[in-house]
C-alpha positions in Angstrom: 22.8 -60.4 -9.1 20.3 -59.2 -11.7 17.9 -58.3 -8.9 20.6 -56.2 -7.2 21.4 -54.3 -10.4 17.7 -53.7 -11.2 17.2 -52.5 -7.7 20.1 -50.1 -8.0 18.8 -48.8 -11.3 15.3 -48.3 -9.7 16.9 -46.3 -6.9 18.8 -44.2 -9.4 15.7 -43.5 -11.3 13.7 -42.8 -8.1 16.5 -40.5 -7.0 16.6 -38.7 -10.3 12.8 -38.2 -10.2 13.1 -36.7 -6.7 15.9 -34.4 -7.8 13.7 -33.0 -10.5 11.6 -31.4 -7.8 14.4 -29.0 -6.9 16.2 -26.6 -9.2 19.4 -24.8 -8.0 21.3 -22.3 -10.0 24.5 -20.5 -8.8 26.2 -17.9 -10.9 29.2 -15.7 -10.1 30.1 -12.8 -12.4 28.2 -10.1 -14.2 25.4 -10.2 -16.8 24.2 -13.7 -16.0 20.9 -15.2 -17.1 18.7 -18.0 -15.6 15.3 -19.3 -16.8 13.5 -22.0 -14.9 10.2 -23.7 -15.8 8.5 -26.2 -13.5 5.1 -27.9 -13.5 3.9 -30.3 -10.7 3.5 -30.1 -7.0 5.9 -29.1 -4.2 8.6 -27.9 -6.6 11.3 -25.5 -5.6 13.7 -23.2 -7.4 16.7 -21.5 -5.8 18.7 -19.0 -7.8 21.8 -17.1 -6.6 23.6 -14.6 -8.8 26.8 -13.0 -7.4 27.9 -9.5 -8.3 31.2 -10.4 -9.9 33.1 -7.1 -10.5 30.2 -5.3 -8.9 27.9 -4.1 -11.6 25.5 -7.2 -11.6 23.0 -6.8 -14.5 21.6 -10.2 -13.9 18.3 -11.6 -15.2 16.3 -14.4 -13.6 12.9 -15.8 -14.6 10.9 -18.6 -13.0 7.6 -20.1 -14.2 5.9 -22.6 -11.8 2.6 -24.4 -12.2 1.0 -26.4 -9.4 0.5 -26.5 -5.7 3.0 -25.9 -2.9 5.7 -24.5 -5.2 8.4 -22.1 -4.0 10.9 -19.8 -5.6 13.9 -18.0 -4.1 16.1 -15.5 -6.0 19.1 -13.7 -4.6 20.8 -11.1 -6.8 23.8 -8.9 -6.0 25.1 -5.7 -7.7 23.0 -3.2 -9.7 20.6 -3.2 -12.5 19.3 -6.7 -11.7 15.9 -8.0 -12.8 13.8 -10.9 -11.5 10.4 -12.2 -12.6 8.4 -15.1 -10.9 5.1 -16.4 -12.3 3.2 -18.9 -10.2 -0.1 -19.3 -11.8 -3.2 -21.4 -12.3 -2.9 -25.2 -12.6 -5.3 -26.6 -10.1 -5.4 -23.5 -9.2 -2.3 -23.4 -7.0 -2.3 -23.3 -3.2 0.6 -22.4 -0.8 2.8 -20.9 -3.5 5.7 -18.8 -2.1 8.2 -16.5 -3.8 11.2 -14.6 -2.3 13.3 -12.1 -4.2 16.3 -10.4 -2.6 18.1 -7.7 -4.6 21.1 -5.6 -3.5 21.5 -7.7 -0.3 22.5 -5.0 2.2 24.4 -3.0 -0.4 23.1 0.6 -0.4 25.2 1.3 -3.5 22.9 -1.0 -5.5 20.4 0.6 -7.8 18.0 0.2 -10.7 16.8 -3.3 -9.7 13.4 -4.7 -10.8 11.5 -7.4 -9.0 8.1 -8.8 -10.1 5.9 -11.6 -8.8 2.6 -12.9 -10.3 0.6 -15.4 -8.3 -2.8 -16.2 -9.9 -5.6 -18.3 -8.5 -5.5 -20.5 -5.5 -5.0 -19.6 -1.9 -2.4 -18.8 0.8 0.2 -17.5 -1.7 3.1 -15.5 -0.2 5.3 -13.0 -2.0 8.3 -11.4 -0.3 10.4 -8.7 -2.1 13.5 -7.1 -0.5 15.5 -4.4 -2.3 18.5 -2.3 -1.1 19.7 0.8 -2.9 18.2 3.5 -5.1 15.7 3.6 -7.9 14.5 0.1 -7.5 11.1 -1.2 -8.6 8.9 -3.9 -7.1 5.5 -5.2 -8.2 3.3 -8.1 -7.0 -0.1 -9.2 -8.4 -2.1 -11.9 -6.5 -5.6 -13.0 -7.3 -7.0 -15.7 -5.1 -7.7 -15.9 -1.4 -5.7 -15.3 1.8 -2.6 -14.1 -0.1 0.3 -12.2 1.7 2.7 -9.6 0.2 5.7 -8.2 2.0 7.8 -5.5 0.3 10.8 -3.9 1.9 12.9 -1.2 0.1 15.8 0.6 1.6 17.1 3.6 -0.3 15.9 6.5 -2.4 13.5 6.9 -5.3 12.2 3.3 -5.0 8.7 2.3 -6.3 6.4 -0.5 -5.2 3.0 -1.7 -6.6 0.8 -4.2 -4.9 -2.3 -5.6 -6.7 -4.4 -8.2 -4.8 -7.5 -9.9 -6.3 -8.6 -7.5 -8.9 -12.2 -8.5 -9.6 -11.7 -11.1 -8.1 -11.1 -14.9 -7.8 -13.0 -15.1 -4.5 -10.8 -12.6 -2.6 -10.9 -13.0 1.2 -8.5 -11.9 3.8 -5.5 -10.7 1.7 -2.7 -8.9 3.5 -0.1 -6.4 2.1 2.8 -4.9 4.1 5.0 -2.2 2.5 8.1 -0.7 4.2 10.2 2.0 2.5 13.1 3.8 4.1 14.7 6.8 2.3 13.6 9.8 0.3 11.3 10.2 -2.7 9.9 6.7 -2.5 6.5 5.8 -3.9 4.1 3.0 -2.8 0.8 2.1 -4.5 -1.6 -0.7 -3.4 -5.0 -1.9 -4.6 -7.2 -4.6 -3.1 -10.7 -5.8 -3.7 -12.7 -8.4 -1.9 -13.5 -9.1 1.7 -11.5 -8.4 4.9 -8.3 -7.3 3.3 -5.7 -5.3 5.0 -2.9 -3.0 3.7 -0.2 -1.3 5.8 2.5 1.0 4.4 5.3 2.6 6.4 7.6 5.2 4.9 10.4 7.2 6.5 12.2 10.0 4.8 11.2 13.1 2.8 9.0 13.6 -0.2 7.6 10.1 -0.1 4.2 9.2 -1.7 1.7 6.5 -0.8 -1.6 5.6 -2.6 -3.9 2.9 -1.2 -7.2 1.7 -2.7 -9.6 -0.9 -1.4 -12.9 -2.1 -2.9 -15.0 -4.5 -0.9 -16.2 -5.3 2.6 -14.6 -5.0 6.0 -11.2 -3.7 4.7 -8.5 -2.1 6.9 -5.9 0.4 5.7 -3.0 1.7 7.7 -0.4 4.3 6.6 2.6 5.9 8.5 4.9 8.5 7.1 7.8 10.2 8.9 9.6 13.1 7.2 8.7 16.2 5.3 6.7 17.0 2.2 5.1 13.5 2.0 1.9 12.8 0.2 -0.6 10.1 1.2 -4.0 9.1 -0.2 -6.4 6.3 0.9 -9.6 5.4 -0.9 -12.1 2.8 0.4 -15.3 1.8 -1.5 -17.5 -0.8 0.1 -18.9 -1.7 3.5 -17.6 -1.6 7.1 -14.3 -0.2 6.0 -11.8 1.0 8.6 -9.1 3.5 7.7 -7.3 2.4 10.7 -4.6 5.0 10.9 -3.0 7.6 8.7 -0.2 9.2 10.7 2.4 11.7 9.4 5.2 13.3 11.3 7.3 16.2 9.8 6.6 19.3 7.9 4.7 20.2 4.7 2.9 16.8 4.5 -0.4 16.1 2.8 -2.8 13.3 3.4 -6.2 12.6 1.9 -8.8 9.9 2.8 -11.9 9.1 0.9 -14.6 6.6 1.8 -17.7 5.7 -0.1 -20.0 3.1 1.5 -21.4 2.0 4.8 -20.1 2.0 8.3 -16.8 3.7 7.5 -14.3 4.9 10.0 -11.2 7.1 9.8 -8.5 7.7 12.4 -5.9 10.1 11.4 -3.1 12.3 12.8 -0.4 14.8 11.7 2.5 16.1 13.8 4.7 19.0 12.7 4.1 22.3 10.9 2.5 23.3 7.6 0.6 20.0 7.2 -2.7 19.6 5.4 -5.1 16.8 6.0 -8.3 16.1 4.1 -11.2 13.7 4.8 -14.2 13.0 2.5 -16.9 10.5 3.5 -19.9 9.7 1.4 -22.3 7.0 2.6 -23.8 5.8 5.9 -22.7 5.8 9.5 -19.5 7.6 8.8 -17.1 8.4 11.6 -13.8 10.3 11.6 -11.3 11.4 14.3 -8.5 13.7 13.1 -5.8 15.3 15.2 -3.1 17.8 14.2 -0.2 18.8 16.4 1.8 21.8 15.4 1.5 25.2 13.7 0.1 26.6 10.4 -1.7 23.4 9.5 -5.0 22.9 7.8 -7.7 20.3 8.6 -10.6 19.6 6.3 -13.5 17.2 6.8 -16.5 16.7 4.6 -19.3 14.1 5.3 -22.3 13.6 3.0 -24.7 10.9 3.9 -26.3 9.6 7.1 -25.4 9.6 10.8 -22.0 11.3 10.5 -19.7 12.0 13.4 -16.6 14.1 13.2 -13.9 15.1 15.7 -11.3 17.5 14.5 -8.6 18.7 16.9 -5.6 21.0 16.4 -3.4 21.1 19.4 -0.3 22.9 20.7 0.1 25.3 17.8 -0.8 28.6 16.3 -2.2 29.8 13.0 -4.1 26.6 12.3 -7.2 26.4 10.1 -10.1 23.9 10.4 -13.0 23.6 8.0 -15.8 21.0 8.2 -19.0 20.2 6.4 -21.7 17.7 7.4 -25.1 16.9 5.8 -27.8 14.9 7.7 -28.1 13.7 11.4 -24.6 15.0 12.2 -22.5 15.4 15.3 -19.4 17.6 14.9 -16.7 18.9 17.3 -13.7 21.1 16.6 -11.1 21.8 19.3 -8.1 24.1 19.0 -5.4 25.1 21.4 -3.0 28.0 20.7 -3.3 31.5 19.2 -4.7 32.9 16.0 -6.5 29.7 15.0 -9.7 29.7 12.9 -12.6 27.2 12.7 -15.6 26.8 10.5 -18.3 24.1 11.2 -21.1 23.8 8.7 -24.1 21.5 9.2 -27.0 21.2 6.7 -30.1 19.0 7.0 -32.0 17.4 4.2 -34.8 16.4 6.6 -32.9 14.2 9.1 -33.1 14.3 12.9 -30.9 17.4 13.2 -27.4 18.5 14.2 -25.1 18.9 17.2 -22.0 21.1 16.9 -19.3 22.2 19.3 -16.2 24.4 18.8 -13.7 24.7 21.7 -10.8 27.1 21.5 -8.2 27.9 24.1 -5.7 30.7 23.5 -5.7 34.2 22.1 -7.0 35.7 18.9 -8.9 32.6 17.8 -12.1 32.8 15.6 -15.0 30.4 15.3 -17.9 30.2 12.8 -20.8 27.8 13.1 -23.5 27.5 10.4 -26.5 25.1 10.9 -29.4 24.9 8.4 -32.5 22.8 8.6 -34.6 21.5 5.7 -36.3 24.9 4.9 -33.3 27.0 5.9 -31.8 29.5 3.5 -29.2 31.6 5.3 -28.0 34.0 2.6 -28.5 31.3 0.0 -26.9 28.5 2.0 -23.6 30.4 2.4 -20.5 28.4 3.4 -17.1 29.6 2.3 -13.6 28.8 3.7 -12.9 25.9 1.3 -9.4 24.2 1.2 -9.2 21.2 -1.3 -6.7 21.2 -4.0 -3.7 18.8 -3.6 -4.7 15.4 -5.0 -1.7 14.2 -7.2 0.3 11.3 -5.8 0.6 8.9 -8.8 3.9 6.9 -9.4 4.3 3.3 -10.8 4.3 2.0 -13.7 7.6 1.4 -15.4 9.0 -2.1 -14.9 8.9 -4.8 -17.6 12.3 -5.9 -19.3 13.8 -9.2 -18.0 13.4 -11.0 -21.4 16.4 -13.6 -21.2 16.3 -15.5 -24.6 19.1 -17.8 -26.1 19.9 -21.3 -25.1 20.8 -22.2 -27.8 19.3 -19.8 -30.2 20.3 -20.3 -33.9 22.4 -23.4 -33.1 
């Protein structure tokens, strides 16, 4: 009999130890608080906070240390805040975090979601927010991390930081999707073979993407009017895979500093302005604009530059390009009253090749090529465009806090 009792006790203890690996919290009502701390391996935390009378104001915080840990937080209503910290222990591998706020409720607003995953590899952070004026932030340092952010509504902000100098960063991935107006997305990656992709639909959206390292890929799509987009890549073999904007009054800027850089870019609509700056070696860009009264600007300083700038099916477009050293440049325009300037200067390289092709009425073309000794009216250029640069957005965020149990008991 004693053996049976002892066996039962052992089973209870074993069952209790196993149960400790999983934390579940369910709250219904408004203004709820949950704070979970876990250390070990293969731990999980699930938090659900209902919206009670509808205003929410929930707070959830999770701290996990170890490998293979997961956290899931669902919050309904407005003004909710969630913070997950999965950090160094071994350091951690295969950590995952999911935060859902608003949950298909477009009346939701003012939510904040933040995930920190430090060290280790294969971390995954997924943040979904519905409604307006929400904020999302993720910070991963480690290798092969993945971030997915989806925001549906207006005036939302997202910030992605991956491997900032640098915990052996290799192959991190960030995907950002924002639907609505006046949304803002910022992403920064350093390391090797990282990729970032942002998609925004609506008006007056802003996106800013920065990559430092080797073999990075950046993609950006905006549909709507008066959007702003900027991508900066510093390093080797970078590919600015695609910047594409549809709508009116959009601005996009792409900067590359390094070796073997490539930019592919397009704008469709009217009154758009696209700018490309490449400084380094073996730079290549291909830029197409479709519409009227748009401006296209390309500047390449370095070696072996190639540029294709096309403005199609529109009138009153302006194209200005500048190349320095061993350059090949082509500008093509179709429509009426378009203007093109193509400048090529040599610091002693192999020379230049230039071509301007215009089809329509009242178009104007100007080509300036200068060799090493050339001084054509003191190296005249003219027709400049730059200006727009602002994009900015994040910060804002903290809060959460929590406090109590059982403070001052």
